[in-house]
C-alpha positions in Angstrom: 38.0 108.3 30.1 36.6 111.5 28.6 40.1 112.7 27.7 40.9 109.4 26.0 37.6 109.6 24.1 38.3 113.2 23.1 41.8 112.2 21.9 40.4 109.4 19.8 38.1 111.9 18.0 41.0 114.3 17.4 42.2 112.8 14.1 38.7 112.9 12.7 38.6 116.7 13.2 40.9 116.9 10.2 39.1 114.2 8.3 35.6 115.6 8.7 35.6 117.2 5.2 35.7 113.6 3.8 32.3 113.0 5.4 30.7 115.5 3.0 31.6 113.1 0.2 29.1 110.5 1.6 25.6 111.3 0.4 22.8 111.6 3.1 20.9 108.7 1.5 23.8 106.4 2.2 23.2 106.8 6.0 19.6 105.6 5.9 20.3 101.8 6.1 22.5 102.4 9.1 19.8 104.4 10.8 17.2 101.8 10.1 19.5 99.1 11.6 19.9 101.2 14.7 16.2 101.6 15.0 15.8 97.8 14.8 18.3 97.3 17.6 16.5 99.8 19.7 13.2 98.0 19.3 14.4 95.2 21.6 14.0 97.4 24.7 10.3 97.9 23.9 9.6 94.4 25.1 10.8 95.4 28.6 8.2 98.1 29.0 5.4 97.2 31.4 2.5 98.0 29.0 -0.2 97.0 31.6 0.9 99.9 33.8 -0.3 103.0 32.2 1.9 105.4 34.2 4.9 103.5 32.7 3.5 102.8 29.2 2.2 106.3 28.3 5.5 108.2 28.8 7.3 105.5 26.7 4.7 105.7 24.0 4.8 109.5 24.0 8.6 109.4 23.6 8.4 106.8 20.8 5.8 108.7 18.9 7.1 112.2 19.3 10.7 111.5 18.3 9.8 110.9 14.6 6.9 113.3 14.6 9.0 116.2 15.9 12.1 115.2 14.0 14.0 115.6 17.2 15.3 113.0 19.6 15.7 115.5 22.4 12.2 116.9 22.1 10.6 113.4 22.1 12.6 112.3 25.1 12.0 115.5 27.0 8.2 115.0 26.5 8.6 111.4 27.7 10.5 112.5 30.9 8.0 115.3 31.6 4.9 113.0 31.1 6.5 110.4 33.3 6.8 112.8 36.2 3.4 114.3 35.6 1.7 110.9 35.5 3.4 109.7 38.6 2.3 112.9 40.3 -1.4 112.5 39.2 -1.7 108.8 40.1 -0.2 109.4 43.6 3.0 107.5 43.1 5.4 110.4 43.6 7.7 108.3 45.8 8.7 106.4 42.6 10.1 109.6 41.1 13.8 109.9 41.9 15.3 113.3 42.7 17.4 113.2 39.5 14.1 112.7 37.5 12.7 115.9 39.0 15.8 117.7 37.8 15.5 116.2 34.3 11.8 117.1 34.2 12.6 120.7 35.1 15.3 120.8 32.4 12.8 119.3 30.0 10.4 122.2 30.7 13.2 124.7 30.0 14.0 122.9 26.8 10.4 122.8 25.6 9.8 126.4 26.6 12.4 127.5 24.1 10.3 126.1 21.3 
């Protein structure tokens, strides 16, 4: 699948100079529409459980404030693991999440 996806992007490698003809302001409506579509998942957050809601809120707030999707999500992952640790619900943290939290610390340490 990755090879096919890479091959689909191959023609656009040569067409990328055409993208510079599109002004940055023309992409704003598309980004706003993507944001609207992403808002649907907010209704699925369990807001009454603070150990679930606070990391989601941190990620949502820090993405625009840091101008970085990766930094906002890294803070969200890290706060999720730390909150689960402090409230005594460590068993809910999957091993992959520990790895992601450790990588988030490495990412944020570069800042």
